[in-house]
N, C-alpha and C positions, 0 to 999 in steps of 0.2 A: 504494500500500500504506500509506504514511504517512497519507494522507487518510482511508483506511478505518479505520485504528487510531484516529485522532483522532475520527472520527465515533462509533465504538463507545465510546470513552472518555467523550465528551460525554454520550452516552445513559446510560451507567452512572452518571456523576456526577449527572445530572439525576434519575435514578430514585431514587438514595439521598436526594437533597434532597427529592424529592416525598414519599417515605415518612417522612422526618423531619418535613416540614411537616405531613403528615396527622396524625402522632402529636401534634405540638405543637398543631394546631388542636383536636383532640379533648380534649387535656389542658387547653387554655384553657377549653373549654366546661364541663368537669367542675368547674373551679375557679371559674367565674364564674356558674354556674347554681344556686348555693345561695340559694334564695329570691330575693334581689336581688343585682345585681352589686356594689353598694356594700358589702353585707355580706361578700361573698366577698373584695373588695379589703381590707377591714378585717382579716379573718381572716388573709389571706395576709401583710398588712403586719406583723401581730403575730408570725406564725410565721417569716417571713423576715427581719424586722428591717430592711426596706428598702422603697423605693417600688415599687409594683406596677402602674404604668401600662401598659396594653396598647396598644401603638402600632399604628395602622392607617394607611390611605392618607391620611387627613385631616391627618396630621402631616407629610406630605411635600408640598411645593409646588415649582414649577419655573418657570423663565423661559428664553427664548432671546434671542439677539442682536436678532432682529426685534421682540421684545416690549419691548426696552429702548431703542428709538430716541428716544422722547420722555420716557418715564418707565418705571420698572421695574414691570411688571405680573406678578404671581405667579398661577399657575393651579394648580388641584388635579390630581392624577394621574388619568388616564383608565383606569379599571379595567374598563370595559365590554368586551363582545365584538363591538362594532360593526366590521364589515369585517375581522375577524380572519382569516377564511378567504382573503382576498385579500392575503396577506403579500408576494407577489412584487412588486417595483417595476414589473414589466412588465405586470401585470394589474390595475392600479388602475382602478376602474369608469369614472371620468370622464377618465382620461388613458391610453388604451390605446396599445400600441406594436406595431410589427412587429419581428421578431427572427429569429435564426438557429436557433430550435428550442426553446430552454429557457432558464431563468434562468441568468445568468452569461455569456451570449454577447452579441455586439453587437446593439444595438437603436436605434431611433429612433421618434419619435412617429407614430402612425397618423393623427391629426388635425393640422391645421396649427397649430403652436404656435411661432412665431418667437421667438428668443432676444433679450432686451432687453440686449444687450451693446454696448459701444463700445470702441474702442481695440484693443490687441494681443490676438490670439487665435491659438493654435497650430493649431487646426483638428481635433484629435483628440477626439471626444466620444462615440464609440459605446459606451464602457464607463462613462460618467458616472453611469449609473443605480446603480452599485454603489459609488461613491466617497463618502467622508465628508468634509464640508467644515466650516469654522468655523460656518457658519450652521445646520448640522445638530446641533451640540452642544447638549444640554439641561443647564442649570445648575440645581442643586437647593438648596433650604433644607430640611435634614433634621433634625428633632428627635431622630431615631434613625437608626442606620445603615440604609441602604436598598440592597437587592439585587434585581435583576430577572433571571430566567433565562428563556430562550425557546428552544425546540427545535422544529424541523420535520423530519420524516423521511419519506422515501418509498423506503426501502431504499438501494441504491447509486445509484438514479436521481437522487435529490435530497436534500440535507441542508443545514440551516441552523441555526446556533447563535449566539445573541446573549446577551451578559452585560453588565449595567450594575451598577456598585457606586458608591455615593456616601455620604459622611458628613461631618458638620461636625466639623472638628478644633477649632474654636472656635465660639461662638455665631454669629459673623458671617463665618466662613471655611469654605468647603466645598471638598472635593476629591473627585475620582472618576475612574473609568476605564471605557472602553467596549471591548468585545472582540466582533468579529463574524467569523464564519467560515462561508463558503458554498462548497459543493462540489456541483455539479450535473453528472452524467455523461451524462444523456440516454439515448436508446435506440440511437443510431447511433455508429459509431466516431468518435473524436476530436470528439465533440459535448459537450465538457466546459468548464464555467466554474469556475474555482478562485480564490476571492477571500478576502482577509484585510484587516480594518480594525481598527486599534488606536488609541485616543485616550486621552490623559491630560489632565484639565481641572481648572480651579480657578476659584472665584469668591470674591472677598473684598469685603466691604462694611464701611466704617468704622462705628464705633458711632453716629456722628452721621448716617449714611446719605448723607453728602455725596460721599464718594469710593467708587468701585467699580472693580474690576479683574477682567476676564475673560481667562483665559489657557488655551491648549490646544496640545498637540503631537499631530499626527495623522499616521498612517502607513498608506498604502493600497498594497496589492499586488494587482493584478488581472490574472489570467492567463486568456486565452481561447484554447483550442485550436481550430485551424482545419482543417476537413476538405475545404474547397473544394467542398462540396455532394456529394450522391450522384451516382454515375456513371449509375445507372439512373433515368430520369425517369418511369418508368411504374408506380411502386410503388403508386399509388392508382388505377390504371386498371383497368377490367374485364378479366378474363382473366389478370391478373398471377399468376404462380406465387409465392406467398408463402414467404419464408424468414425465418429469425431476423434481427431488425433489426441485431444486432451483426455479422452476416455480410454485410450489404450492402456493396458496394464503394464506397469514397469516393475522391475525387480527390487528396487530400493526406493524408499519414500522419505527418508530422513538423512541420508548420507550427504556429506559435503567435504570438499577440500578447501582449506583456507591458507593462502600464502600471504605473508606480510614481509615486505622488503623495504627497509629504510636505510638511507645513505646520507652521510655528511661528507662533503667533498671540498677540497681546497687545493688548487694548483697555483704556484707562483713561478714566474720566469723573470730572469734579469739578463739583459743584453750587455755584454762587456766588450769594450773596444769599439772599432768602427762599425757604423750602421750604413748599409747600402739600401737603395730603393729600386725595386724591380721596375723594369720598363713595360711590363704587361699592363693590361687594362685595369687590373685590380690594385696597382701601385702597392704591392706587398712590401713590408719592411723586412729587409734581409739582414740578420745579424752576422757577425763574424765569430763571436763567442757567445754562448748562452748557457746559463745555469738554470735548471728546472728542479723544483722540489714539489712533491705531491704527497699529501696525507689524506687518507680516506678511512672512514669508519662505516661498517655495514652491520646491521642488526636484522637477521632474517629468521622467520619462523614458518615452518611448514607443518600443518596439522591436518589430520583426517578424523572425522567424527561421524558416528551413526548411533541411533538408539531405536533398534527394532530387530525382531528375529529375521534371520536371512533364510526364508523358507525355500528359496530357489537356488540356494548354494552358490551364490555369485562369488563368495569369498570362503576361504577355509574356516573351520570352526575356531572361535577365539580361544587363545590360551588362558586369558583371564576371565572373560565373560562372553557367552555366546550371543548376547543381544546388544551389549553396550561397548562402544569403542570411542576412545578419545586419546589418540596418539599424537605426539608432537616432537619435532626435531628443531632445535634452536641452534643457530650458528652466529657467533660474533667474530668479526674480522677487522683487524687494524692493519693498514698498509702504509708503509713509509718508503718513498722512492726518491732517489737523487740521481740526476743525469747531467753530465757536462757535454756540451756540443761545441764542435770546432768546425768552422767553415773557411775554406780558402778559395778565393776567386779573384780574377783580375780586377784592378781598380779602373773606374771610369769607363767601363765597357758597356756599349749599348745593347749587347747581346750577352746573356749569361751563358758562359761556356767555360770549359776546363775548371769546373767547380768541384772541389773535394769536400765531402762532409763526413765527419766522424763523431759518433755518439758513444759515450761510455758511462755506465751507470750501475747502480746496485739497488735492489729492492728487498725489503724485509716484510714478511707476512706473518701475522700471529693469529691463530684461530682457536676458538673454544667451541666444541660441539657437545650438545647436551640432548639426551633422549629422555622423554617423559611419557609414561603411560598411566592414565587415570582410571580409577574404578568409579562406579556410579555415585559412591558416597564422597568423592573428591580426594580420597587417598590414592597414593601412587602404587602401582604394582611393578613399575619399571622406572629406574632413575640411574642413569649412568652419564659420565662426562669424560671427554677427552680433550687434550690440548695438543696443538701442532704448531711448528714453526718452519719456515722456509727462508733461505737466503738465496736470492737469484742474481746472477750477473747479467747485465743487459748491454748489448753493443750493436752498433750498426755502422756501415760504411757505404758511402755512395759517391759516384763520380759521374758528372755530367759533361760529356764530351762537347756537346753543343745543345741547342734547343731541340735537336732532332734525335739525339741518342743519350740515354743515361743507363746506369747500372746501380742497383742497390742490393745490399746484403744486410740482413737482420738476424740477430741471434739472441736466444734466451736460454740460460743454462742454470739449473738449480744445483748449487754447489753443496749446500748443507741443509739438513732438516729432514722432515718426514718424507718428502718426495725427492730426495737427493738423487740425481741421475736423470731426471726429466729434462728434456731439451726441445727446442724448436729452432731450426735453422731454415732461413728462407732467402731465396734470391729472386730478383725481378729485374727485367730489362725492357725498356721501351725504345722502339726504333721507328722514327717517322721516315717512311720511304719518300713521300711527297704529299702535298695536300690533295692532289688528284688521285694518287694511287691509294693512300691510306697509311696506317701504321700497324706495326706488329708488337705484340706484348708477349714476352716469354716469362715463365715462372717455374719455380721448383721449390719444394720444401720437404724436409724430413722431420718427423715428430716422434717423440718418445714420451708417453703420458701414463701416469699412474692410474689405476682403476678409481672410479668415483667411490666415495665413501659408502654410497648406497649399495654397491656391489660387495664391499668388504664386510660391512657390519650393519645389521638392521634388527632392532628388537621392537616389535609391535604386537598388538593383540592377535593379528591374523598371520603374520609372517615373522620368522626369526631365523637369521642365519649369521654365521661368522666364517669368513673365508680368508685364509692367509696364503693360499697357493696361487692366486691369480697373478699372471705376468703383466708387465706393462704392455699397453697397446702401441704398436709402431705403425706409422703411416709414411709412405713415400709417395710424392706427387710430382707430376710433370704437367705443365699446361702451356697451351699456345692459343693466342687470339689474334685474329686479323680484323681490323676495324677501318671502315671507310665512311667517314662522316658525310662526304659529299653525296654518296648514294644511299646513305642510311642503312648500311649493311654490316653485319658482324658475323663472324664464324670462328668457332674455337673447338679445341679438343683438350680433354683432361684424362690423365691416367692415374689411378689410385692403386697402390699395393698395400693392403692392410694386414698386419700380422697380430695374432692374439686378440681378435675382435670380441668384445664383450656385449652380451645381450641378455634379455630375459626370455624364458621359455616355460611352457606348461610343465608342471611337475606334480602329477596327481598322486605320487607316492606319499606326499605330505598332506593329502586331503583333496576334496573336490575343487577343481578350478584353481589349485595352488600354483604359484609360479616360483621360479628360483633363478638366480643369476647363473649364466653359463659363459664359457669361453671357447672360442674356436681354436683347436690345436693345429695351427698351420696358417696359410696365407689365403687372402681373398683378393682377387683382381677385379677391377672394374674400369671400363673405359667409357667415356661420355663425350658426345658431340653435341654442340649447340649452334644453331643458326637462327639469326633474326634479320628481318628485312621489312622496310617500310616502302610501300608502293604508292604512287600518286597518279591518278587518272582524272585529270580535270579537278572537279570538286570532290571526287571520291578518294578515300584513303584506305589502304589495306595494310594492316600490321600483322606480321606472322612471326611466331617463335616456335621453334621445334627443338626438342631435346631427345636424343637417343642414347641409351646406356645399356651396357651388357656386362654381366658379372658371371663368374663361374660358380658362385654359391648362392643362387637366387632363393634357395630354400631357407637360408639364414639371413642374407641381406635382401630383405623383401622390398622390391621397388619395381615399378613398371619399366619395360624396355623403351616405351614410346610415350612421349607427352607433347602436346601442342596447345598453343593458345593463339587465337586469331581474332582480330578486331576489324570490322568493316564499318565505315561510317561516311556520312556526307557532310562536307563543310558548307555552311551557308551563313548568311548575315541577313537579319530581319531589321527593317526600319533603320538601316545604316549603322546601328549601334549594338545590336544583339548578335554577337558572334556565337554560333551554335554548331553542335555535332549531333547527328542522329544516326544510330546504327545498332549493331549487335556484336556481342562477344561470344566466342565458342571455345570451350575447354574440353579436352579429351585426353584420356590416357589408356593405354592398353591394359588388358586384364592381367591380374596377378593375384597370388594368394595374400589376402589382406592380413594386417596385424589385428590382434585382439587387445583388450584394454583391461587393466586391473585398477579399480577405484581406490583401494586402500593405499597403494603406493603411487598412484597416478602415473603408471608406466605402461607403455605399449609392449606387447610380448608376442612371441611366436606360439600360437595355439592351434586353432582350427586351420585346416588346409583348404577351407572354403574359398572358391574363386567366384566373385560376383561378376555378373555381366556388366561390361563397361559400355557406356553410352555417351554421346556428346551432350554437354550441358550448355544451353543457349540462354543468354541474358540480353534483353533489349534495353537500350538506354537513350536518353536525350539529355544533353548537357549544354550549358550556355554561359556566357560571360557578359555582364552588364556593368561597366565601370568598375566599382569596387567589389562587386558580388559575383560569385560563381555558384551555379546551381545545377542539380541533375535530378532526373526522374528515371528510375530503373525498375525493370520487372525481371526478377531472378527466375531462372528455370522456366522460361516461357514455354518450352517444349514438353513440360510435364503433361501426361495424358496422351501425347502423340507417340504411341509405341513405348512410352517410358512412364511407368507409374511412380517411380522413385528410385533412389540409388543409395549406396553405402560407400564410405571410404574406410571405415573401421568395422570389423566384424560385429554385426548385430546392432550397430548404432546408426539409425537412419538419418540421412541428411534432411535439410529443410525442404518443405514443399515450395511451390511457386509463391513469390512474395513481391509485392509492390513497395518500393522504397523511394523516399524523397530526401534530398540533401541540399544544404545551402551553406556557403561560407561567405563572410562579410568582413572586410578589412576597414579599419578606421585609423586615420593618420593624424588626428588632432583631438 
């Protein structure tokens, strides 16, 4: 009920702001279309007795932590409607997922995308798609207060509201706040994802531009209700007697996963020695020596709870109580990182070439991990705690032969601590053949990573295991990409050799539907090809993306061989101001044996060998841009009922039915 009221309140607030913005937009037009804009500004200046600058997106620029690694690169706001209809993190065209039915629930990549992490890892990642991290924060330079409002609504089935506000309290000091609220209830009982992200951030740059400080406080609360899948597995079969989706019987009615991830982050950099200025369009400040210090504190809590008998045996019988579960894993993490960077480049050169860059640093991580299991009376049946430390050496080297060729090498090596021996070595090179021909990107990395703690140790009401024999997982990768911006064409190939791959699999020896961590004794090879191309035929645009991958262990590394995303739309302009696209998106992947899902651990596992029929999923959309506003109307799964009653991406978890959605974003610059 509270979520419903919040959703309605957000819609009412946004409607008021939209009406206000429309009125302001037309008022600005009336004031500035008197012969010439300069004349109008002069008249207004005389009447108002003050400056009459009309602020637009060009007065707002931004950066992110990833754009400030070597130098601070400022980019203009993206006010286009590109990909606006694919707002869900689960439906990104080139990074598709499998999930439990709708936005807000557990998900994992559909294609093989291993994580480049080393060191300690708690192992709970199924809700990471909805979390905000320090790398996600956008820092602004705003000559006027900037506010962005974004709303997506599909009635009670799905709602998303985002708000960003940022302003400079001084010329070189910006502060801001992010507020994200997502509530997706789906079509079936207990198919709800309820998420809240709040972040307060600040960026300070000294007048000399030598000192920079980025700070943020992030609070994530992600709640995924668990229904244990539908009891009836024939809802998409011929002859099924259809009933209302909300009346379908589900296996669990009180279960939920709750993840809380809170972060305090502070990074400071200081430029020592000479400072150069880039000749590119962004006028980036280029240091010759830089010192970086980062401190970060994370407080994470992962909990699963239910209060009901499990009559359908979705989970194994509880060790402490057959009906009540309240398991929690808490992790506290403190990170201190120091990096010294050295740059050597020619003086007074109009083109940056023969540039040498060297980074050397050290990072210390301290973790405490605590397991708690509660009984119905509030007493604990499980309470254990572990502490870990890691000391990691960081280094990188890069050489830019010219603006056309560069080479970069990065390394991370844990020298001491719980995960000593973990490493990640990566090399990249970019070669610009010519603006007409395009560029080539080459890459390679080798990785040695310790098992996640979830594989090594877990004590809960439904699962208990302690493993000390798992080996580190090793990954070797080679990649090649060819990119031609002129013809909007990209083609690439990746090869992965994975040793000692870790996964979860069905283990009925420990009870009905029990799972257990497993490890492959040997290697798994996978090769992947990606091709994307944008075609233009007059006002028609066709975007194509195709991924093909082949593995020698598909029974373990479950992923389709073939995936494609295609978007076809018509560009048009109405009333000379309303730029719009009307078209449809089509997603399709080949058939394969799907993963199953365990609610108590929020993990996808190898269970049933069921292969669901694969079918194209078609979405129709209309999107448009009017001055400061972008909007879209989208009808998901428009082809449902046309030879397609419904579909699955995870075993026994049905995806959403056809659904009409509306979305609008509005930017304010004063």
